[in-house]
C-alpha positions as CSV (number, residue, x, y, z in Angstrom):
1,M,-138.6,-106.7,-108.7
2,Q,-136.9,-106.9,-105.0
3,R,-137.9,-106.7,-101.8
4,S,-136.2,-104.9,-99.5
5,S,-134.2,-105.7,-96.1
6,R,-134.6,-103.6,-94.1
7,A,-136.7,-103.8,-91.4
8,P,-139.1,-100.9,-91.3
9,S,-138.1,-98.6,-88.6
10,R,-141.1,-98.1,-86.1
11,P,-142.6,-95.2,-86.2
12,A,-141.3,-92.7,-82.8
13,A,-143.1,-92.8,-79.2
14,S,-145.4,-89.9,-79.0
15,G,-145.3,-87.1,-76.5
16,E,-148.5,-88.6,-74.3
17,D,-146.2,-92.2,-74.1
18,R,-143.4,-91.1,-73.4
19,Q,-145.3,-89.1,-70.4
20,A,-146.9,-92.3,-69.6
21,L,-143.9,-94.4,-69.3
22,S,-141.8,-91.4,-67.2
23,T,-144.8,-91.9,-64.7
24,L,-144.8,-95.6,-64.7
25,L,-141.3,-95.7,-63.7
26,G,-141.0,-92.6,-61.9
27,T,-144.1,-94.8,-59.2
28,G,-141.3,-97.7,-59.3
29,T,-139.4,-95.1,-58.2
30,I,-141.1,-93.4,-55.5
31,L,-142.4,-97.3,-54.3
32,T,-138.4,-98.4,-53.8
33,W,-137.7,-94.6,-51.9
34,A,-140.3,-94.8,-50.0
35,S,-138.7,-98.6,-48.2
36,A,-135.8,-96.8,-47.5
37,F,-137.4,-94.4,-45.0
38,P,-138.0,-97.5,-42.0
39,A,-134.8,-99.4,-42.9
40,I,-132.7,-95.7,-43.0
41,S,-134.3,-94.9,-38.9
42,F,-133.9,-98.6,-38.6
43,G,-129.8,-98.3,-39.5
44,L,-128.8,-95.3,-38.1
45,E,-129.1,-96.6,-34.4
46,H,-126.1,-98.6,-35.4
47,F,-124.2,-96.6,-37.5
48,T,-124.0,-92.6,-38.6
49,P,-125.6,-90.9,-41.3
50,G,-121.7,-91.6,-43.3
51,E,-121.4,-94.7,-42.4
52,L,-124.9,-95.9,-43.7
53,S,-124.9,-93.7,-46.8
54,F,-121.4,-95.1,-47.7
55,A,-122.3,-98.3,-47.3
56,R,-125.6,-98.2,-48.7
57,F,-124.2,-97.0,-52.0
58,L,-120.9,-99.3,-51.6
59,V,-124.1,-102.0,-52.6
60,A,-125.3,-100.4,-55.0
61,S,-122.0,-99.6,-56.9
62,A,-120.9,-103.4,-56.3
63,C,-124.0,-104.3,-58.1
64,F,-123.4,-102.0,-60.6
65,L,-119.7,-102.8,-61.4
66,V,-121.4,-106.4,-61.7
67,L,-123.3,-105.9,-64.8
68,I,-120.2,-103.2,-66.6
69,G,-118.1,-107.0,-65.9
70,L,-120.9,-108.7,-67.8
71,R,-121.2,-105.8,-70.4
72,V,-124.7,-104.9,-69.8
73,L,-124.4,-101.5,-69.5
74,K,-121.6,-99.0,-71.1
75,L,-119.9,-96.4,-69.9
76,P,-120.0,-93.2,-70.7
77,P,-117.2,-91.6,-73.6
78,L,-114.7,-90.7,-71.3
79,R,-115.0,-87.2,-72.2
80,L,-118.5,-87.5,-70.6
81,W,-116.8,-88.7,-66.5
82,P,-116.2,-85.2,-65.4
83,P,-119.5,-83.7,-65.6
84,V,-121.4,-87.0,-64.6
85,A,-118.5,-86.9,-61.6
86,L,-119.7,-84.2,-60.6
87,L,-123.4,-84.6,-61.0
88,G,-122.4,-87.3,-58.3
89,A,-120.5,-85.8,-56.1
90,I,-124.0,-83.4,-55.7
91,G,-126.7,-85.1,-56.2
92,I,-125.6,-88.0,-54.9
93,A,-122.7,-88.1,-51.5
94,A,-123.4,-84.1,-51.1
95,Y,-127.2,-84.6,-50.8
96,Q,-127.2,-88.7,-48.6
97,L,-124.8,-86.1,-45.8
98,L,-126.5,-83.2,-45.3
99,L,-129.6,-85.1,-45.9
100,G,-128.2,-87.7,-42.8
101,Y,-126.4,-84.6,-40.9
102,G,-129.6,-82.6,-40.5
103,M,-132.0,-84.6,-39.4
104,E,-129.8,-86.0,-36.6
105,T,-131.3,-82.6,-35.5
106,V,-133.9,-81.6,-37.0
107,A,-137.7,-83.1,-37.1
108,A,-138.7,-85.7,-38.8
109,G,-142.2,-83.5,-39.7
110,A,-140.3,-80.4,-40.0
111,A,-137.7,-82.6,-42.5
112,S,-140.4,-84.2,-44.5
113,M,-142.5,-80.1,-45.2
114,L,-138.7,-78.4,-46.1
115,I,-138.4,-82.2,-48.9
116,A,-141.6,-81.6,-50.2
117,L,-140.0,-78.0,-51.7
118,S,-137.9,-80.2,-53.8
119,P,-140.5,-80.6,-56.6
120,A,-141.0,-76.8,-57.2
121,V,-136.9,-75.7,-57.1
122,T,-136.5,-78.3,-59.7
123,A,-139.2,-76.7,-61.9
124,V,-138.0,-73.5,-61.3
125,L,-134.0,-75.3,-61.9
126,A,-135.8,-77.1,-65.2
127,A,-137.0,-72.8,-66.9
128,K,-134.0,-71.7,-65.8
129,R,-131.4,-74.1,-66.9
130,L,-134.0,-76.1,-69.5
131,G,-136.2,-73.8,-70.7
132,E,-139.0,-76.1,-69.4
133,T,-142.8,-74.1,-69.2
134,I,-144.2,-73.4,-65.8
135,S,-147.5,-73.2,-67.4
136,S,-150.4,-72.1,-64.9
137,R,-151.6,-76.0,-64.2
138,L,-147.6,-77.3,-63.5
139,L,-147.8,-74.3,-60.8
140,V,-151.6,-75.1,-59.5
141,S,-150.8,-78.2,-59.2
142,L,-147.1,-77.9,-57.5
143,L,-149.4,-76.2,-55.2
144,V,-152.4,-78.3,-54.4
145,A,-149.4,-81.5,-53.5
146,L,-147.4,-79.2,-51.7
147,A,-150.4,-78.2,-49.3
148,G,-151.9,-82.0,-49.4
149,A,-147.4,-82.4,-48.2
150,V,-147.4,-80.2,-45.2
151,T,-152.1,-81.7,-44.7
152,V,-150.6,-85.5,-44.0
153,T,-147.3,-84.5,-42.0
154,L,-149.6,-82.6,-40.1
155,G,-152.4,-85.1,-40.2
156,A,-149.8,-87.2,-38.9
157,G,-149.5,-86.0,-36.2
158,Q,-144.7,-85.4,-36.4
159,E,-143.8,-82.4,-34.6
160,I,-142.6,-78.9,-36.6
161,R,-140.0,-77.5,-34.6
162,F,-137.1,-76.0,-37.6
163,E,-133.4,-75.8,-36.0
164,P,-130.3,-74.4,-37.2
165,R,-129.4,-77.4,-39.0
166,A,-132.1,-77.3,-41.6
167,L,-130.3,-75.1,-43.3
168,L,-129.1,-78.7,-44.2
169,I,-131.7,-80.1,-45.4
170,L,-132.0,-77.0,-47.9
171,G,-129.2,-77.7,-48.9
172,A,-129.8,-81.3,-49.4
173,V,-133.1,-80.4,-51.4
174,L,-130.8,-78.2,-53.3
175,A,-128.2,-80.6,-53.8
176,T,-130.8,-83.5,-55.2
177,S,-133.2,-81.0,-57.7
178,V,-129.3,-79.9,-59.6
179,Y,-128.5,-83.6,-60.0
180,F,-132.7,-84.2,-61.2
181,V,-131.9,-81.2,-64.1
182,W,-128.6,-81.1,-65.4
183,Q,-128.1,-84.6,-65.5
184,K,-131.2,-83.9,-68.7
185,P,-128.6,-82.1,-71.3
186,L,-126.2,-84.9,-70.5
187,L,-128.7,-87.6,-71.1
188,K,-129.4,-86.5,-75.0
189,D,-125.5,-88.2,-75.5
190,M,-125.7,-91.8,-73.2
191,E,-128.1,-94.5,-71.9
192,S,-129.5,-93.1,-68.2
193,L,-128.2,-96.5,-67.0
194,G,-124.2,-96.3,-68.1
195,F,-125.2,-92.6,-66.6
196,T,-127.2,-93.1,-63.7
197,A,-123.8,-96.1,-62.8
198,L,-121.0,-94.2,-63.4
199,S,-122.8,-91.1,-61.1
200,I,-123.1,-93.4,-58.5
201,I,-119.8,-94.7,-58.2
202,A,-118.8,-91.3,-58.4
203,G,-121.0,-90.8,-55.8
204,T,-119.6,-94.1,-54.0
205,V,-115.8,-92.5,-54.3
206,V,-117.1,-89.3,-52.1
207,L,-118.3,-91.0,-49.6
208,L,-115.2,-93.0,-49.4
209,P,-113.8,-91.1,-46.1
210,F,-116.9,-91.4,-44.4
211,G,-117.1,-95.1,-44.6
212,L,-113.6,-95.4,-43.0
213,T,-115.2,-96.5,-39.6
214,L,-117.0,-99.4,-41.2
215,P,-115.4,-102.1,-40.8
216,G,-116.0,-102.0,-37.5
217,K,-119.5,-101.8,-37.5
218,L,-120.1,-104.4,-40.0
219,L,-118.6,-106.6,-37.1
220,S,-120.4,-105.5,-34.3
221,A,-123.9,-105.0,-36.5
222,G,-126.5,-107.2,-36.0
223,P,-128.6,-109.9,-39.4
224,D,-131.4,-107.2,-39.2
225,Q,-129.2,-104.2,-39.0
226,L,-127.2,-105.9,-42.4
227,L,-130.0,-107.2,-44.2
228,A,-131.8,-103.3,-44.3
229,L,-128.5,-101.7,-45.0
230,V,-128.7,-104.4,-48.7
231,W,-132.0,-103.7,-49.2
232,L,-131.4,-99.7,-48.8
233,G,-128.4,-100.1,-51.8
234,V,-130.1,-103.0,-54.3
235,A,-133.6,-102.0,-53.8
236,P,-133.6,-97.5,-53.5
237,S,-129.9,-97.0,-55.4
238,F,-129.4,-99.2,-57.5
239,I,-133.0,-100.2,-58.7
240,G,-134.4,-97.0,-57.7
241,Y,-132.0,-95.0,-59.2
242,I,-131.9,-96.9,-62.7
243,L,-135.9,-96.2,-63.0
244,W,-136.0,-92.7,-61.9
245,N,-133.1,-91.1,-64.3
246,R,-134.7,-93.3,-67.2
247,A,-137.8,-91.4,-65.9
248,L,-136.1,-88.1,-66.1
249,S,-135.0,-89.2,-69.1
250,L,-138.3,-89.2,-71.2
251,A,-140.0,-86.4,-70.1
252,P,-139.9,-82.8,-68.4
253,A,-137.3,-82.6,-65.3
254,S,-140.2,-80.3,-63.2
255,R,-143.8,-82.6,-64.6
256,T,-141.9,-85.4,-63.3
257,A,-140.9,-85.0,-59.9
258,L,-143.8,-84.2,-58.7
259,L,-144.3,-88.1,-58.5
260,L,-142.0,-86.9,-55.3
261,Y,-144.9,-85.7,-53.8
262,V,-146.8,-89.1,-54.1
263,Q,-144.0,-90.4,-51.3
264,P,-145.2,-89.5,-47.7
265,V,-148.5,-90.9,-48.7
266,I,-146.8,-94.9,-49.6
267,S,-144.3,-94.3,-46.7
268,T,-147.7,-93.7,-44.7
269,F,-149.8,-96.3,-46.0
270,I,-146.3,-98.8,-45.3
271,A,-145.9,-97.6,-42.0
272,W,-150.1,-98.6,-41.3
273,I,-149.8,-102.6,-42.9
274,W,-146.0,-103.1,-41.3
275,L,-146.4,-101.0,-38.2
276,G,-150.2,-101.1,-37.5
277,Q,-150.4,-97.0,-37.7
278,V,-152.9,-96.0,-38.4
279,P,-153.5,-92.1,-40.4
280,T,-155.4,-89.8,-39.0
281,T,-158.9,-88.5,-40.8
282,F,-156.3,-85.1,-41.4
283,A,-153.8,-87.3,-42.7
284,L,-156.2,-89.0,-44.9
285,I,-158.0,-85.6,-46.1
286,G,-154.3,-84.1,-47.7
287,G,-153.6,-87.6,-48.8
288,T,-156.1,-87.3,-51.6
289,V,-155.0,-83.3,-52.1
290,L,-152.1,-84.9,-53.0
291,L,-152.2,-87.0,-55.2
292,T,-154.9,-85.1,-56.9
293,G,-152.2,-82.1,-58.3
294,V,-150.0,-85.0,-58.7
295,I,-152.7,-86.3,-60.9
296,I,-153.0,-82.2,-62.5
297,G,-149.5,-81.8,-62.7
298,Q,-149.2,-85.2,-65.0
299,S,-152.3,-86.0,-67.2
300,S,-152.8,-84.4,-70.1
301,P,-154.7,-80.7,-70.4
302,R,-158.2,-82.3,-71.4
303,A,-157.4,-85.5,-68.7
304,A,-157.0,-82.9,-66.0
305,R,-160.2,-81.0,-66.3
């Protein structure tokens, strides 16, 4: 009797395995995104928000074009380009512009508290758009993590003062949440890497009018500022979005978005190590509460208990 030459099929990954991989990839994303804040603050000393946004995603787009040229990644079918490009315009271009121009006048503490709403907004949109269930455990984890994020902000001694441009920050929250949720159905018909490449390239094209003055600014920029641009383009914009969109493809958007709450904790730790800014006891308590909320939402019900 002849043996079949076909290799045995691998068992499909379980839901817990997919969730664990999503959490791992999402954590890697948060590490890169948290490191972006000092680079953005440094870059805004020389560049406008539009110039900085265009420059960082131009670098990221160049990285993706290299992968496309080497045939490492394949772009989605042409019929799917319009919705992907639209999401790139919303989740990349609009988010960056709204956040950048909003933070020109909105205090950092107020901006942090508003951005902390994005996991909750993502969960609500995921329930409406994707039919994801907001369980009582997920709701508790969102509330606990949000309370921790607010405590971290207050513990850092940041000013809490809301201005009219705070509406721009809220617009940025909505834009990034739409990007997270509306990509989920598209990822059923394409690889997350192809979606990430096309959406970022499309977002960069939309940002082009805001970068027309960039060449002159680059000539007058110092080496440290140029290095900050390269870092923003390669780490948070290229690597970070690859990891994040892959994480979203593996798990519910509402649970994945919970990881965004870890970002202020990592940012505080980076400021402690690099800048010597020792966190207050209030901030450490808030970080503990925040991480507790994230763990509740990311773990299985039995592990959470």
